[in-house]
KEKE-392135 format. One record per residue (C-alpha): residue number from 1; x, y negated, z; residue in one letter; chain. Coordinates in pm, 1 decimal. Example, Ala and Ser with C-alpha at 12.3 -4.5 7.8 and 13.67 -1.06 7.14 Angstrom:
! KEKE-392135
    k      east     north        up  r  c
    1    1230.0     450.0     780.0  a  A
    2    1367.0     106.0     714.0  s  A
***
This chain:
! KEKE-392135
    k      east     north        up  r  c
    1    3148.9    -366.1     734.5  m  A
    2    3061.0    -484.8     370.8  n  A
    3    2831.7    -160.3     352.1  v  A
    4    2617.5    -298.8     676.4  i  A
    5    2620.0    -641.5     500.1  k  A
    6    2502.5    -501.1     172.9  t  A
    7    2209.4    -251.6     345.5  m  A
    8    2085.0    -563.7     547.6  f  A
    9    2051.1    -764.2     226.9  f  A
   10    1872.8    -515.9      49.0  f  A
   11    1644.2    -415.4     354.7  v  A
   12    1586.8    -815.8     389.3  a  A
   13    1502.6    -850.4      54.7  v  A
   14    1262.1    -581.3      12.0  t  A
   15    1081.6    -656.6     344.5  l  A
   16    1062.8   -1045.1     299.4  l  A
   17     761.4   -1038.3      49.3  p  A
   18     591.2    -837.8     316.7  t  A
   19     685.3   -1074.8     606.3  i  A
   20     678.8   -1425.5     424.9  v  A
   21     357.2   -1317.1     200.9  g  A
   22     122.2   -1143.6     437.4  a  A
   23    -250.8   -1290.0     486.9  s  A
   24    -506.6   -1250.5     761.6  e  A
   25    -656.0    -920.3     820.4  q  A
   26    -987.9    -850.1     646.3  e  A
   27   -1234.2    -546.9     676.1  i  A
   28   -1306.1    -350.0     363.7  v  A
   29   -1567.2     -59.9     363.7  r  A
   30   -1588.1     200.1      84.7  g  A
   31   -1562.3     556.3     -54.9  t  A
   32   -1251.9     654.3    -219.1  v  A
   33   -1272.7     726.9    -570.9  l  A
   34    -908.2     827.2    -652.5  s  A
   35    -583.6     808.7    -527.7  r  A
   36    -254.1     751.9    -732.0  s  A
   37       5.0    1045.6    -744.2  e  A
   38     269.3    1030.3    -480.9  f  A
   39     585.4     831.4    -567.3  p  A
   40     898.6    1053.0    -634.4  l  A
   41    1079.4     903.3    -331.7  a  A
   42     932.3     773.6       1.4  p  A
   43     984.4     419.3      92.9  s  A
   44    1345.7     314.1     182.0  g  A
   45    1547.9      54.1      40.4  v  A
   46    1265.4      15.4    -238.6  m  A
   47     902.8      20.2    -106.7  t  A
   48     687.6     298.3    -253.8  s  A
   49     328.5     305.0    -272.0  w  A
   50       7.4     488.1    -297.7  v  A
   51    -283.9     324.0    -474.7  s  A
   52    -646.6     388.5    -393.8  l  A
   53    -931.2     304.8    -618.6  s  A
   54   -1229.0     216.5    -384.1  l  A
   55   -1596.3     159.4    -421.6  a  A
   56   -1695.3    -103.4    -199.6  q  A
   57   -1993.3     -88.5       6.2  e  A
   58   -2248.2    -237.1     -30.1  p  A
   59   -2269.2    -332.9    -391.6  n  A
   60   -2009.8     -72.8    -529.9  a  A
   61   -1772.5    -302.7    -659.6  t  A
   62   -1429.2    -139.1    -738.1  h  A
   63   -1109.6    -255.0    -579.0  m  A
   64    -729.7    -105.1    -549.0  n  A
   65    -599.0     -89.6    -241.1  l  A
   66    -225.0      -7.9    -149.6  y  A
   67     -86.2     199.2     105.6  v  A
   68     287.9     208.9     191.1  i  A
   69     404.2     576.3     108.5  y  A
   70     655.2     742.1     386.9  l  A
   71     585.2    1082.5     322.7  s  A
   72     396.8    1371.0     159.1  d  A
   73     276.5    1459.0     519.6  k  A
   74     158.7    1096.8     608.0  q  A
   75    -232.9    1071.0     698.3  d  A
   76    -421.6     908.1     382.5  l  A
   77    -768.0     897.4     304.3  p  A
   78    -927.9    1183.6      83.5  e  A
   79   -1096.2    1116.5    -256.1  v  A
   80   -1491.7    1106.3    -182.2  g  A
   81   -1448.3     978.9     176.2  r  A
   82   -1624.2     686.3     325.0  f  A
   83   -1369.1     474.8     513.7  c  A
   84   -1326.9     145.4     680.3  v  A
   85   -1008.5     -21.3     610.0  f  A
   86    -822.6    -299.5     754.8  r  A
   87    -599.5    -473.5     498.1  v  A
   88    -415.5    -791.2     433.3  h  A
   89    -301.5    -940.7      94.5  r  A
   90      41.2    -942.7     -15.0  e  A
   91     270.3    -893.1    -325.9  r  A
   92     331.1    -543.4    -403.9  v  A
   93     620.3    -440.5    -578.4  a  A
   94     805.0    -107.3    -660.8  g  A
   95     677.5     231.8    -742.9  a  A
   96     297.6     258.1    -703.0  v  A
   97     249.1     616.0    -769.5  g  A
   98     491.8     752.1   -1052.2  r  A
   99     463.2     400.5   -1237.1  e  A
  100     689.7      67.3   -1173.8  w  A
  101     468.1    -242.0   -1116.1  t  A
  102     412.8    -592.4    -933.7  t  A
  103      49.2    -671.7    -795.3  v  A
  104      70.1   -1047.7    -700.6  l  A
  105    -249.3   -1052.3    -482.8  d  A
  106    -294.4    -713.9    -363.6  a  A
  107    -483.1    -549.8     -71.3  r  A
  108    -256.6    -370.7     154.0  v  A
  109    -396.0    -124.3     433.3  v  A
  110    -278.3    -166.6     777.6  d  A
  111    -493.3      97.4     922.2  s  A
  112    -812.0     275.9     819.9  f  A
  113   -1088.2     529.1     938.9  e  A
  114   -1278.9     777.0     771.5  c  A
  115   -1609.4     955.9     843.8  k  A
***
């Protein structure tokens, strides 16, 4: 029983920033300039992320977007593709690529469509 309580605690602590800190969705359009390496482990008790560097249309300002990393088989935007992203802002913490980091006001991808 203590194992279940401990696992629930870790899951709740990991998901709490996502649940509490999420903002309303916004639309972001742009070309994917680069993508971080995949984290060593997919999301589980700790959240793992892939970072996308984006040249936002129409004025080509650069921004980073973050996608929760679930598996090396998940659908992710390819470098050089023009995509439309639905994002929200929240705190990102954990493995981003092969680095550990915290981004307080990150744009997190909810969905995307590439041309």
